[in-house]
N, C-alpha and C positions, 0 to 999 in steps of 0.2 A: 903104576909104580911111583912112589913118592920121590921127589928130587934128591933127597938125601941118599936113598937107595941107588938111584940111577948113577950118581957120581961117587958112590961109596964114601960118603962123608960121615965121619964118626963124631965130630964135635958139632954142637948146635950152631946155627947161623947167629951172627951178632944181633940181628933184628929181622923182623918180618919183611922189611923192604929189601934188605940184602938178599934174602931168600927169593923174593919175587924177581929181582933182576937176574939172578943166576938161573932161575927156572925159565924165564923168558928166553935167555940166551941158549940154554940147553934145548928147549922146545923148538926154537927157531932152527937150530942146526939139525935136529931130528926131522923136522918137517921138510927142510931142504933136501935131506938125503932121500926121504920117501918120495918127494916130488921128482927128484932126479931119476929114480928108478922108473917111475910112471912115464915121464916124458921121454926117456931114452927109447922106449918102445916105438915112439913116433919119430925118432931122429931129430928132436929139437931140444933145446935147453929151456929152462924156465924163463930166462930173459927173452929168448926168441919167441916163446909162446906169448909172453906179454906184448911184444911188438905185433904179433899176428892178431891178438885180440883188439889192440888199439886200432889197427888198420881196418879190421872187420867192422868195428863200431863207428868208424869215421864215415861221414857222408861224402867226403872228397879225398883224393890223395893228399898225403901229408908230407911236409919236409922232415928231414932228420931232426932238426931242432924242435919241431912240434911233437914228434914222437918222443924225444928225450924228456920233454916237459911232462908228458902223460905217464911215463914209465914208473913202476913201483920203485925201481932203483935208478933215479934220475942222475946219479953220479957216474954211471957207466959210459963207455964209449959207444954211443948209439951208432955213429957213422961206421965204425968197424963191424958192429953187429949186423947192420944193414948190408954191408958189403959181403959178409959171410953168407947171409941169407939170399942175396942175389946169386952168389956162386952155387947155392944149393937149389936154385930154381924155386924159391919161395916168394921172392919179391922182384919187382922191376923198378928201375929208376928212370924217370923221364924228365925232360926239361919243362919247367913251368911255362905256360903260354905267355905271360906278361914279361917275365924276366928269364931269359934262357940260361942265366948263370945259376939259378936256383933249381934244385932237383926236387921232384915230388915222387914219393914212394907208394907203390900199389902192391896188392896181393896178386899172386899168380893163381891159375886154376889148380896147380899142384898144392899150393898152400891152403886153398879152400877145401880141397879133398881131405887133407890132413886134419884141418880144423874140424870138419864134420865128423870124421872118424873119432878123433880125440874127444870131442865134446859129448859124444854118445856115452862114453865111459866115465867122463870126468865127474859128473854129479854123483854117481854111485861111489867112485873112488874117494871123493872128498868126504862123503858121509861115513864110509867105512874106516878111513884112516883116522878121522877125528874121534869116532866113537861117542859123539855127543848127539843128544836129541836136538830138535829145532829150538826149543826154549833155552837149553844150555848154550848152544852155538850163538844165539842172539844175545844172551846175557854176556858171554865172554867177549863178543865183538863190541858190545857197548862199553864194557870195562876197558878194553884196549883203546877205544876211541877216547875215553875219558883220561886214560893215562897220558896220551899225547897232547892233551889240552892243558 
């Protein structure tokens, strides 16, 4: 569906760049809604999943500050998110060996089980929800990279 139809716009955009910005915003919100439905099945949010992925890819436990730097939304309150995930038995916090005041965050076995189950379906879901072939997905990703530079 074209963006004009999706937002019931009857007048043309003032220029192609305005149309692009509106389309990116609309698509971002649409994708967040679709992701929410997918991740709700596993009892995690997109931000929590982001933290799980960061920790799974790390070679050592990370501090909350290190996690925040690596997050897709690094403006969020990572400390609060980590605390919620500790309460859900997804993460543990331990004192760092060299400095007892610093905490290091690790995945629990429960988190690993959720990640394994989720990742089995995620690749199929992302392909299905986008409806793009590999070439189109690569081209769009490259264009979005170019947009931010």
